[in-house]
BAMAR-829138 format. One record per residue (C-alpha): residue in three letters; residue number from 1; x, y, z. Coordinates in pm, 1 decimal, padded with zeros to 6 digits, always signed. Layout:
BEGIN
@residu=ALA num=NUM x=X y=Y z=Z
...
//
This chain:
BEGIN
@residu=MET num=1 x=-01170.5 y=+17348.6 z=-10064.3
@residu=ASP num=2 x=-01101.5 y=+17718.7 z=-10087.8
@residu=ILE num=3 x=-00775.9 y=+17909.0 z=-10128.9
@residu=ILE num=4 x=-00722.8 y=+17941.6 z=-09751.7
@residu=ASP num=5 x=-00749.5 y=+17565.3 z=-09702.4
@residu=SER num=6 x=-00502.4 y=+17509.3 z=-09986.3
@residu=ALA num=7 x=-00258.0 y=+17759.6 z=-09839.1
@residu=SER num=8 x=-00285.8 y=+17597.4 z=-09497.3
@residu=GLU num=9 x=-00221.7 y=+17253.6 z=-09644.7
@residu=ILE num=10 x=+00086.3 y=+17379.0 z=-09831.7
@residu=GLU num=11 x=+00211.4 y=+17548.4 z=-09515.4
@residu=GLN num=12 x=+00182.5 y=+17220.8 z=-09323.1
@residu=LEU num=13 x=+00377.8 y=+17040.3 z=-09595.6
@residu=HIS num=14 x=+00654.2 y=+17302.3 z=-09573.3
@residu=ILE num=15 x=+00666.8 y=+17266.2 z=-09194.6
@residu=GLN num=16 x=+00688.1 y=+16886.4 z=-09214.8
@residu=ALA num=17 x=+00962.4 y=+16904.0 z=-09478.7
@residu=SER num=18 x=+01160.8 y=+17156.1 z=-09274.0
@residu=LEU num=19 x=+01136.2 y=+16949.8 z=-08956.7
@residu=SER num=20 x=+01240.8 y=+16630.1 z=-09132.1
@residu=ASN num=21 x=+01543.5 y=+16800.5 z=-09293.0
@residu=ARG num=22 x=+01686.2 y=+16966.3 z=-08983.4
@residu=PRO num=23 x=+02013.9 y=+16832.3 z=-08846.2
@residu=PRO num=24 x=+01993.0 y=+16596.2 z=-08549.6
@residu=ALA num=25 x=+02040.0 y=+16745.2 z=-08204.5
@residu=ILE num=26 x=+02383.0 y=+16706.5 z=-08047.0
@residu=LYS num=27 x=+02371.1 y=+16479.8 z=-07741.7
@residu=SER num=28 x=+02605.1 y=+16395.1 z=-07460.1
@residu=TYR num=29 x=+02611.9 y=+16019.4 z=-07412.8
@residu=ASN num=30 x=+02787.0 y=+16019.1 z=-07076.7
@residu=GLY num=31 x=+02630.9 y=+16328.1 z=-06916.4
@residu=MET num=32 x=+02946.8 y=+16537.0 z=-06942.2
@residu=CYS num=33 x=+03001.1 y=+16846.7 z=-07156.4
@residu=ILE num=34 x=+03098.7 y=+16744.9 z=-07510.6
@residu=TRP num=35 x=+03339.3 y=+17039.6 z=-07539.5
@residu=CYS num=36 x=+03533.0 y=+17070.9 z=-07212.0
@residu=HIS num=37 x=+03460.1 y=+16717.4 z=-07077.4
@residu=GLU num=38 x=+03491.7 y=+16856.1 z=-06723.1
@residu=GLU num=39 x=+03140.2 y=+16955.0 z=-06611.5
@residu=PRO num=40 x=+02800.6 y=+16783.5 z=-06622.3
@residu=VAL num=41 x=+02571.8 y=+16906.5 z=-06899.1
@residu=ALA num=42 x=+02295.9 y=+17160.2 z=-06841.0
@residu=PRO num=43 x=+01938.6 y=+17026.6 z=-06876.2
@residu=ASN num=44 x=+01839.1 y=+16962.1 z=-07240.6
@residu=SER num=45 x=+02187.2 y=+17047.6 z=-07364.2
@residu=ALA num=46 x=+02512.4 y=+16882.5 z=-07465.0
@residu=TYR num=47 x=+02719.5 y=+17155.0 z=-07300.1
@residu=CYS num=48 x=+02780.7 y=+17259.5 z=-06941.2
@residu=SER num=49 x=+02732.2 y=+17628.8 z=-07022.3
@residu=LYS num=50 x=+02649.8 y=+17870.1 z=-07300.4
@residu=ASP num=51 x=+03018.1 y=+17961.6 z=-07321.5
@residu=CYS num=52 x=+03118.1 y=+17602.2 z=-07399.7
@residu=GLY num=53 x=+02844.3 y=+17579.4 z=-07661.3
@residu=ASP num=54 x=+02954.9 y=+17906.1 z=-07820.6
@residu=ASP num=55 x=+03320.9 y=+17798.8 z=-07817.3
@residu=HIS num=56 x=+03235.4 y=+17468.4 z=-07985.0
@residu=GLU num=57 x=+03021.3 y=+17637.7 z=-08252.6
@residu=GLN num=58 x=+03301.2 y=+17887.5 z=-08321.8
@residu=TYR num=59 x=+03551.3 y=+17601.0 z=-08351.8
@residu=LYS num=60 x=+03324.1 y=+17413.3 z=-08594.6
@residu=ARG num=61 x=+03276.8 y=+17725.0 z=-08811.2
@residu=LYS num=62 x=+03650.3 y=+17791.0 z=-08816.4
@residu=ASN num=63 x=+03770.0 y=+17432.5 z=-08871.3
@residu=GLY num=64 x=+03480.2 y=+17272.8 z=-09052.9
//
């Protein structure tokens, strides 16, 4: 095993650790926007629009 193989192995360990420590994705359980509750969610999202997602993120940053 040379230095490049070792570096690649360490890189893979860092990637695996990062992926396992990321927060879980937010999901909508009823198919409606989790912020406004008025519109169906966009594909692969929990929000109906980018604006709703941005508003919710801003609210979470402001209010914890």
